[in-house]
C-alpha positions in Angstrom: 13.4 72.6 -32.0 10.0 72.1 -33.8 8.1 68.7 -34.1 9.1 68.5 -37.4 12.5 68.9 -37.2 12.7 66.0 -34.3 10.6 63.8 -36.8 12.9 64.6 -39.8 16.1 63.7 -37.5 14.8 60.3 -36.0 12.7 59.1 -38.7 15.1 57.2 -40.7 15.9 54.9 -37.3 12.5 54.2 -37.0 12.6 51.7 -39.9 15.8 50.2 -38.9 14.8 49.6 -35.3 11.7 48.0 -36.4 13.6 45.5 -38.3 15.9 45.0 -35.3 13.1 44.1 -32.9 11.3 42.0 -35.8 14.2 39.8 -36.0 14.7 39.6 -32.0 11.3 38.4 -31.9 11.1 35.6 -34.7 14.2 34.1 -32.7 11.5 32.6 -30.2 14.2 32.9 -27.6 13.0 33.9 -24.2 16.3 34.4 -22.6 15.6 38.2 -22.0 13.9 39.7 -19.3 13.2 43.5 -18.7 15.9 43.5 -16.0 19.0 41.0 -15.8 20.2 42.2 -12.5 19.0 39.0 -10.7 19.9 35.6 -12.0 17.0 33.5 -13.6 15.7 30.7 -11.5 13.9 28.2 -13.5 11.9 25.8 -12.0 10.7 22.4 -13.9 7.4 21.4 -12.8 4.8 21.9 -10.3 4.6 19.1 -8.3 5.5 18.2 -4.3 8.9 19.3 -5.1 8.7 22.1 -7.4 5.7 23.8 -6.0 7.5 23.5 -2.4 10.7 25.3 -3.8 8.3 28.3 -5.7 6.5 28.7 -2.2 9.6 29.5 -0.2 12.1 30.9 -2.8 13.0 34.5 -2.1 11.8 36.0 -5.1 13.7 39.2 -4.4 16.8 37.4 -4.7 16.0 35.6 -8.1 14.2 35.9 -11.6 12.1 32.9 -11.0 10.2 31.1 -13.9 8.3 28.2 -13.8 7.6 26.0 -16.6 5.0 23.1 -16.1 2.0 21.7 -18.2 -0.2 22.1 -15.5 -1.4 25.6 -14.1 -1.9 24.1 -10.8 -0.6 21.9 -8.1 -1.7 18.6 -7.3 -2.6 17.6 -3.4 -2.3 13.9 -4.2 -3.2 12.5 -1.1 -6.8 13.6 -1.6 -7.3 12.5 -5.3 -9.1 9.6 -4.1 -11.4 11.5 -1.6 -12.3 13.8 -4.8 -12.7 11.0 -7.0 -15.7 9.3 -5.3 -17.2 12.7 -3.7 -16.0 13.0 -0.4 -13.8 16.3 -1.2 -14.6 18.5 -4.5 -12.1 18.7 -6.9 -10.9 22.5 -6.0 -9.6 21.0 -2.1 -6.9 19.1 -4.0 -5.5 21.7 -5.9 -3.2 25.1 -5.4 -2.6 27.4 -8.6 0.6 28.2 -9.6 -0.5 31.9 -11.0 -1.4 32.7 -7.4 2.6 34.0 -7.4 2.8 35.8 -10.3 3.6 38.9 -11.1 6.6 38.1 -8.9 7.2 34.9 -11.0 7.0 34.3 -14.5 4.8 31.0 -15.4 4.9 29.1 -18.9 2.3 26.6 -19.2 4.4 24.1 -21.4 6.7 21.1 -21.5 10.4 21.0 -21.4 11.4 18.4 -24.0 15.2 18.7 -23.5 17.9 20.2 -21.9 21.5 21.9 -23.1 23.5 21.9 -20.3 26.5 23.3 -22.2 24.6 26.4 -23.0 22.1 26.5 -20.3 19.3 26.2 -22.4 15.6 24.3 -22.7 13.5 23.5 -25.3 10.0 23.9 -24.5 6.6 23.2 -26.4 3.4 25.0 -25.1 1.0 22.5 -23.2 -2.0 24.9 -24.2 -4.6 24.4 -26.7 -3.8 26.0 -30.5 -5.5 29.4 -31.2 -7.3 27.4 -34.5 -8.3 24.3 -32.6 -12.0 23.0 -32.3 -13.2 24.7 -28.6 -15.1 21.6 -27.7 -12.2 19.2 -28.9 -10.3 16.7 -26.1 -7.3 19.3 -25.0 -5.5 16.3 -24.4 -5.7 15.2 -27.6 -4.2 17.9 -29.0 -0.7 18.2 -30.3 1.0 22.0 -30.7 2.5 22.4 -33.8 6.4 22.2 -33.8 6.5 26.1 -34.8 5.5 26.9 -31.3 8.2 25.4 -29.8 10.4 28.2 -27.8 13.9 28.3 -26.2 14.4 29.2 -23.0 17.8 29.9 -21.1 18.7 29.7 -17.2 21.3 30.5 -14.6 20.1 28.0 -12.3 17.5 25.1 -13.0 15.6 23.1 -10.7 14.4 19.6 -12.2 11.4 18.2 -10.7 9.1 17.0 -13.5 8.0 14.0 -11.4 7.0 10.7 -13.0 4.1 9.1 -15.3 2.1 6.0 -14.4 4.0 2.4 -15.1 1.8 0.3 -17.4 4.9 -2.2 -17.8 3.9 -2.0 -21.5 0.9 -4.2 -21.1 -1.4 -3.9 -24.0 -4.2 -2.1 -23.9 -3.8 -0.2 -20.3 -3.2 3.3 -21.8 -6.3 3.1 -23.6 -8.9 1.3 -21.3 -8.0 1.8 -17.7 -8.1 5.2 -15.6 -5.0 6.4 -13.6 -4.8 8.5 -10.5 -2.1 10.9 -10.7 -4.0 14.2 -11.4 -7.2 15.6 -10.2 -8.5 15.5 -14.2 -7.9 11.7 -13.6 -10.2 12.1 -10.3 -12.6 14.0 -12.3 -13.1 11.2 -14.9 -13.0 8.7 -12.6 -16.0 10.2 -10.4 -17.7 10.4 -14.1 -17.0 6.9 -14.7 -18.7 5.5 -11.6 -21.7 7.2 -11.9 -22.2 6.5 -15.5 -21.6 2.9 -14.5 -24.7 2.9 -12.2 -26.8 5.0 -15.0 -26.0 2.5 -17.6 -26.7 -0.7 -15.0 -30.1 1.1 -14.5 -31.3 0.7 -18.1 -34.1 -1.9 -18.4 -32.7 -3.8 -21.2 -29.7 -5.2 -19.9 -29.5 -8.6 -17.9 -28.1 -9.2 -14.6 -24.9 -10.6 -16.0 -24.5 -7.1 -17.8 -25.2 -5.3 -14.7 -22.6 -7.9 -12.6 -19.7 -6.6 -15.4 -20.8 -3.1 -15.4 -20.4 -3.0 -11.5 -17.4 -4.9 -11.3 -14.7 -2.0 -10.2 -11.1 -3.3 -10.5 -7.7 -1.5 -9.2 -4.7 -2.8 -10.5 -2.2 -2.0 -7.7 -1.7 -2.8 -4.0 -0.1 0.4 -2.8 -1.0 3.1 -0.9 -3.0 5.0 -3.7 -4.9 1.2 -4.9 -5.7 0.6 -1.2 -7.3 4.2 -0.4 -9.4 4.3 -3.4 -10.6 1.1 -3.2 -11.2 2.1 0.6 -13.2 5.3 -0.6 -15.1 3.6 -3.3 -16.2 1.2 -1.0 -17.6 4.1 1.3 -19.3 5.9 -1.6 -21.1 2.2 -2.4 -22.2 1.6 0.7 -23.9 4.9 1.5 -25.1 7.3 -1.2 -24.8 4.4 -4.0 -26.7 2.0 -1.7 -29.5 4.6 -1.1 -29.9 6.0 -4.5 -29.3 2.8 -6.4 -30.8 0.1 -3.9 -31.4 -2.4 -6.6 -28.0 -2.1 -7.9 -26.0 -2.4 -4.8 -25.7 -6.1 -4.0 -24.3 -6.4 -7.6 -21.4 -4.6 -6.8 -18.1 -5.8 -6.5 -14.4 -4.4 -5.8 -11.4 -6.2 -6.6 -7.8 -4.9 -5.8 -5.0 -7.0 -8.1 -1.7 -7.0 -7.4 1.6 -8.8 -8.7 3.1 -8.9 -5.4 2.5 -11.1 -2.7 0.8 -8.8 -0.7 -0.6 -5.2 -0.6 1.2 -2.1 0.9 4.4 -3.8 0.6 6.0 -0.8 2.1 4.3 -1.3 5.4 5.1 -3.2 8.7 4.0 -6.6 7.7 1.0 -6.6 10.9 -0.2 -3.5 9.6 -0.7 -5.3 5.8 -2.4 -8.2 7.4 -4.5 -6.2 9.2 -5.5 -4.1 6.2 -6.1 -7.4 4.2 -8.6 -8.8 6.9 -10.1 -5.2 7.1 -10.7 -5.0 3.4 -12.0 -8.6 3.0 -14.4 -8.3 5.8 -15.7 -5.5 4.1 -16.5 -7.4 1.1 -13.6 -5.9 -1.4 -11.7 -9.0 -2.9 -7.6 -8.8 -2.6 -5.6 -10.8 -5.5 -2.3 -11.0 -4.6 0.6 -12.7 -6.9 -2.1 -12.3 -9.9 -0.5 -11.0 -13.4 -2.5 -9.0 -15.7 -1.6 -9.9 -19.4 -3.7 -7.5 -21.6 -6.7 -5.1 -21.1 -9.5 -4.8 -23.6 -12.5 -2.7 -23.9 -14.6 -3.7 -20.8 -12.6 -6.7 -19.9 -9.0 -7.9 -18.8 -6.9 -11.0 -19.1 -5.4 -12.3 -15.9 -3.2 -15.2 -16.1 -4.3 -16.9 -13.0 -8.1 -16.1 -13.7 -8.6 -15.6 -17.3 -11.1 -12.7 -18.6 -12.0 -10.5 -16.0 -14.9 -7.9 -17.1 -15.1 -4.9 -15.5 -17.0 -1.4 -15.9 -14.0 0.5 -14.4 -10.2 0.0 -14.1 -8.1 2.0 -11.9 -4.3 1.5 -12.5 -1.9 2.3 -9.8 0.9 0.2 -10.3 4.1 2.4 -9.7 6.4 5.0 -11.5 7.7 5.4 -14.9 10.2 7.8 -16.1 9.1 11.1 -17.2 9.5 11.7 -21.1 12.4 14.7 -20.3 14.2 12.2 -18.1 14.2 9.8 -20.7 15.5 12.7 -23.5 18.0 14.2 -21.6 21.7 13.5 -22.0 24.9 14.3 -20.6 23.7 13.0 -17.1 24.0 9.9 -14.8 20.9 8.2 -14.7 19.9 5.1 -12.1 20.4 1.9 -14.6 16.8 0.3 -13.4 14.8 3.3 -13.0 16.6 5.6 -15.4 15.7 8.4 -12.6 18.7 11.3 -12.3 21.3 10.5 -10.0 22.6 13.4 -7.6 24.6 13.8 -4.6 23.9 14.3 -1.2 23.2 18.3 -1.9 20.8 17.5 -4.8 22.9 18.6 -7.6 22.6 16.5 -10.6 25.7 14.1 -11.6 26.9 14.9 -14.8 28.2 11.5 -17.4 31.6 12.6 -16.2 30.8 12.1 -12.5 30.9 15.5 -11.2 28.0 17.2 -10.0 26.4 20.3 -11.7 26.6 23.2 -9.3 24.0 24.9 -11.2 21.1 22.1 -11.6 19.3 20.4 -9.0 16.9 17.4 -9.2 14.2 16.6 -6.9 11.2 14.4 -6.8 10.2 11.5 -8.4 12.6 12.2 -11.1 15.6 11.9 -9.5 17.5 9.7 -6.8 20.2 10.5 -4.3 23.5 8.1 -5.1 23.9 5.5 -2.5 20.6 6.6 -0.6 17.1 4.4 -1.2 14.3 6.7 -0.6 10.5 5.8 -1.7 9.0 8.1 -4.6 6.5 9.8 -2.3 5.0 13.2 -1.6 7.3 13.4 2.0 10.6 12.9 0.5 9.5 15.0 -2.4 8.4 17.8 -0.3 11.7 17.7 1.9 13.7 17.8 -1.2 12.0 21.0 -1.8 12.4 22.5 1.5 16.2 21.7 1.1 16.7 23.2 -2.4 14.7 26.2 -1.3 17.0 26.8 1.6 20.3 26.2 -0.5 19.1 28.9 -3.2 18.1 31.2 -0.8 21.6 31.0 1.0 23.3 31.0 -2.1 21.4 34.1 -3.1 22.5 35.7 -0.1 25.9 34.5 -0.3 25.8 32.6 2.8 27.2 29.3 3.6 25.6 26.1 1.7 23.4 23.8 4.3 24.5 20.3 5.1 23.9 17.5 3.0 20.1 16.6 2.7 18.9 14.2 5.1 15.1 12.5 5.0 13.1 12.8 8.1 10.8 9.7 8.1 7.4 11.0 9.5 5.9 8.0 8.8 3.4 6.6 6.2 -0.2 6.7 6.3 -3.3 4.9 4.7 -6.8 5.0 4.9 -8.8 1.5 4.5 -12.6 2.7 4.8 -15.4 3.0 7.3 -13.3 5.8 9.5 -10.1 3.3 10.1 -6.4 4.0 8.5 -2.8 2.4 9.3 0.2 4.4 10.5 3.4 3.3 10.2 6.5 4.7 11.4 10.1 3.3 11.9 10.3 2.2 15.5 13.9 3.4 15.8 12.7 6.9 15.1 9.6 6.6 17.1 11.5 5.4 20.0 13.8 8.5 20.1 11.0 10.9 20.4 8.4 8.8 22.2 6.0 9.1 19.3 3.9 5.9 18.3 5.4 3.8 15.8 2.1 1.7 14.7 -1.3 2.7 15.1 -4.6 0.9 13.6 -8.3 1.9 13.5 -9.9 5.0 14.4 -7.0 6.8 16.1 -5.0 6.2 13.1 -7.9 7.7 11.2 -7.7 10.8 13.0 -4.1 11.0 12.5 -4.8 10.4 8.6 -6.9 13.6 8.9 -5.2 15.9 11.0 -2.3 14.9 8.9 -3.6 16.0 5.5 -5.1 19.1 6.8 -1.7 20.1 8.2 0.0 19.7 5.1 -2.4 21.3 3.2 -0.7 24.5 1.6 -3.1 27.3 1.4 -5.3 28.9 4.4 -7.9 28.5 1.5 -8.3 24.9 1.3 -7.6 24.5 5.0 -11.0 26.5 5.1 -12.5 24.2 2.2 -11.3 20.8 3.4 -12.9 20.5 7.1 -16.0 22.3 5.9 -16.5 20.0 3.1 -15.8 17.0 5.5 -18.7 18.4 7.7 -21.0 19.0 5.0 -20.9 15.6 3.4 -21.1 14.0 6.9 -24.5 15.9 7.4 -26.0 15.8 3.8 -24.0 12.9 2.1 -21.9 13.1 -1.0 -23.1 14.7 -4.3 -23.3 12.2 -7.2 -24.8 14.3 -9.8 -23.1 13.8 -12.7 -22.5 16.7 -15.3 
């Protein structure tokens, strides 16, 4: 048969096939893959829970898709260190695309879940193609027509939570948060900017004091560790390079609770307050912030408090997706998704959904009050990873999830830390239940080094610790 004959035979089908392909693409429904021999497992989020699942899930058993607005995992315990230059930003992140092409990744937000049809409504979290290249990417909203739908067979919800502002006016506009490496970058830039502004000859001493008043709202581990890291920076590199301004610096920690570090043992809380106060950090407990304005906040017990930098570390609020989804059971106070002890989401009718799991800060187990920590999220992620791998191999499901408390650590400055672990567990295995000072600091560093998820960062982190110990932190602002 000649080439002309073949063309004449099949040419009439070409326009028809093109029309069919065009109609399929215009639906913007990404429910198909090149091969459907494997079930699609969609992971929402790339935090402690989602990334832990991504690491260990068997990609040969599942067609894995990850949807997250971030292209990386945040190693949150080291964010305070990166914010002051003790470590570089790259040491606190792990790229999600490390697992492609074995895993499909979409940088997007999931706005809603249709459990009945197993469909996810998603919006790209990337800069639109017609956006100004110099614009703020966080302020750009993708057009609605860019939305797409993704279908799943199994779903893991690990979207985390947002910073809690308690609807206090001005917090979102004038405070910095510390939930992401981008937040740490902004905070480092603002710290150095405050000192450069205070160096200008046109300012009065009072203006300089206002600029160099660094306030942290929230006395949990994040707030305490950041204040300690900031203290170390101010008394080393800053004191050396801005000697005339060092005496004007003030660090203030404000908390509504009667004491800081409420989840720690009382003796450790008192030790921390005494240590921080001795280092010149002012601790104000039972204080209430009423509103925040540019360069100042109004505190009920103090009145107007000026600041150069305000870091807000006051807990968690529900992710917008968690607030948006219907047909599920939620916690009456936190709005977290309720799950059973196998971490399956409990639907509105009280029955667990066998195809959907929820982990991390977005979820809470019925009749179990676990803290919203990286340790809990990571253990839940490992459990779900083990469960779905067994499911893919048609093996027996693991026993119900059980949290094993490895203890809590917090850095409190000047090479000191605190370590707290329930004494009941400590007495079982002979390991210490409480520790303070340099020994706890060694535990703190060794624990986070061990928790680091890649060989690359296991090399980089001690390298930067050593370099900064020898040469000091880099305080260049760029």
